[in-house]
C-alpha positions in Angstrom: 36.1 36.6 18.6 36.2 38.9 15.4 34.5 41.7 17.0 36.8 41.5 19.9 39.9 41.3 17.4 38.4 44.5 15.6 38.1 46.6 18.8 41.8 45.7 20.0 43.1 46.9 16.4 41.2 49.9 16.0 42.4 50.8 19.6 46.0 50.1 18.6 46.0 51.2 15.2 49.1 52.9 14.1 47.4 56.0 13.2 46.8 56.5 17.2 50.5 56.6 18.0 50.3 60.1 19.4 48.4 58.6 22.7 50.4 57.2 25.3 50.2 53.5 25.8 48.5 53.9 29.3 45.5 55.7 27.4 45.2 52.9 24.9 45.3 50.2 27.8 42.7 52.4 29.7 40.4 52.0 26.6 40.8 48.3 26.0 40.7 47.2 29.9 36.8 47.7 29.9 36.2 46.0 26.7 38.4 42.9 28.0 36.5 42.9 31.4 33.2 42.7 29.6 34.3 40.1 27.4 35.8 38.1 30.4 32.3 38.4 32.2 30.1 37.2 29.1 32.3 34.5 28.5 33.7 33.3 31.6 31.4 30.1 32.0 32.0 27.0 30.3 35.1 26.1 28.4 36.5 29.4 27.0 40.2 29.0 28.6 41.8 28.4 25.4 40.1 31.3 23.3 41.0 33.7 26.4 44.8 32.5 26.2 44.5 33.5 22.2 43.1 36.7 23.0 45.7 37.5 25.8 48.4 36.8 23.2 46.8 38.8 20.7 46.4 41.8 22.7 50.0 41.4 24.0 51.2 41.4 20.4 49.0 44.4 19.1 50.4 46.7 22.3 53.8 45.7 21.3 53.6 46.6 17.9 51.6 50.1 18.9 54.7 50.6 21.3 57.4 49.9 18.7 55.5 52.1 16.2 55.3 54.8 18.8 59.1 54.7 19.9 60.3 54.3 16.3 61.5 50.6 16.8 62.0 48.4 13.7 61.4 44.8 13.6 58.8 42.5 15.0 60.8 41.0 17.8 58.1 42.0 20.5 58.5 38.8 22.7 61.9 40.0 23.6 61.4 43.7 24.2 58.1 43.7 25.3 57.7 41.0 27.9 55.0 39.4 30.3 56.5 41.8 33.1 56.0 44.8 30.6 52.4 43.9 30.0 51.7 43.2 33.6 53.3 46.9 34.6 50.9 48.4 32.0 47.9 46.9 33.9 46.5 45.3 31.0 43.1 43.0 32.1 44.1 39.2 31.5 41.2 37.0 30.4 43.3 33.9 31.3 42.4 32.7 34.7 38.9 33.9 34.6 37.1 31.0 33.7 34.8 29.3 35.8 33.8 25.6 34.9 30.3 24.6 35.0 29.2 21.4 36.0 28.1 19.0 33.2 24.7 17.9 35.0 22.6 19.6 37.8 23.8 19.2 41.5 21.6 17.8 43.9 
């Protein structure tokens, strides 16, 4: 989890606000898809929700810094619809439940 958080933090750093948000999303999507493919088996649903929330927050803070908006009320400015329109790959819903024992 720490590695993924570091990658998201590096991609959405305030020093990179000259880049468009769509370019940042294009950089993040392959990373998120890779994590979803690797960790989709098992019980990773809760962690996927945490990662989705973290990505949403970091992108909202990045967009706020880019557009000179003050405050951290990102949940009202940058809603779920905003993050969906950006095309951010969502990890939630990509979990494949494995059976506890072998099927016969």
